[in-house]
Each structure stands twice: as structure tokens, then as C-alpha cells.
Phi, psi and omega in degrees: 000128180278159175292152178294146179279354192242146182229161177297129179104338177305143188210154174209157177223159184221137177226138178210142167276126183279124182251168176295321178298323174307308189294315181295318174302312184297317182293322173300314180293318187265338183089002182268091177254033178303152185306315183309337186254337192224000177236096181304313182299311178305311179293337176300335180271004177261172177292338175287332177074355181197169178300146169236162179285154178296140175297326180289335167294325168302313175301323168305320172296326178291321178301313178306310177303315176298322180293323179297317181288314173311309176304316186289322183285336182257353184314127179072006172251126177263002184268347185228143174225120173284134182224126176290131172262000177124178186243132172244157174061037183283131181219136178251107194260349175202150185294150168254118186260157177296128183102347178294139165260125188250131176246119177261129176244133184239121178223131181290128186241337184210143175247144178231074188298325176301330182258349176069043184238151161227156178240140177225161177260136175231135179229128181248120176239157171270186187287353173268359185078015177273133182289124178247352181194150174217158177190170166238143187240138168248133181240132170265133179260094182284138174264123177277132177291000000 
């Protein structure tokens, strides 16, 4: 059994400005055309005052950050494959609006070498430095034959 390629403190980030087309493309792929994401007039009557991105789209950005780290740590290695086992404690703590630039920071916080797993904390912030989402991620480090 090879040693895990990851250590506590390893980190990656991903940033993207959320566009209207991102929201509609995501709605088209998932079938989630709920009013908070696609009905501007409806949302004007809410405390947010405008459409917001899907929470699951934010989780997608989190997945990208995890893939960046996994790819960096296994680059040039054919003996390992990083595999997501899922996200825990996912919270959407503030709305993500069209035009917001979201930065997701992914940092390894715990190792489980006997299970070939790592746990990481994710924090998503907008361009104002406000936290909009948080989660924990579990990565399994598969050994390839």
C-alpha cells in the first residue's frame, strides 16, 4: 500500500464569476427551474430582491476545487486516482447573485491513512469577502493496479 499523496494543509482554490447563462445551463442540465433561480419578478418580492444561483451549482464549484487539488497531487502518477466520496455539513449561508465572483478554498484538514481517505474544509466567498457557503469533503485515494 502506497503512502497517501496528500498532507494536512494542502490546499487549492477555484474562482468564477456567476453569469445568467451559468444559472440557465445548470437549470437545463438538472431540470431545476425553480423561481429563485429563473423568475426575476417573483424574486423582486423576496428579501433577496433578485434571482440567486442554485446551491448545487456552488457545490459544483467546490467539486472543481477538489479536482484541482487531486489532479495536482496525482499529476504524472498512474498508481493513484482521487475519488470523491461526498460532501458533509453543506451550508449555503448567503445568496450567490448573478455577477458575484465566487472563490472556493479547499484545504485538507484530516487524514485517515488506514482508510486511504482525506477530509477537507471548503469555504466559498464572494468578491466582498463574505462567506456564502461551507462544506466538508471526503476524498478516497484509490490505488490503481
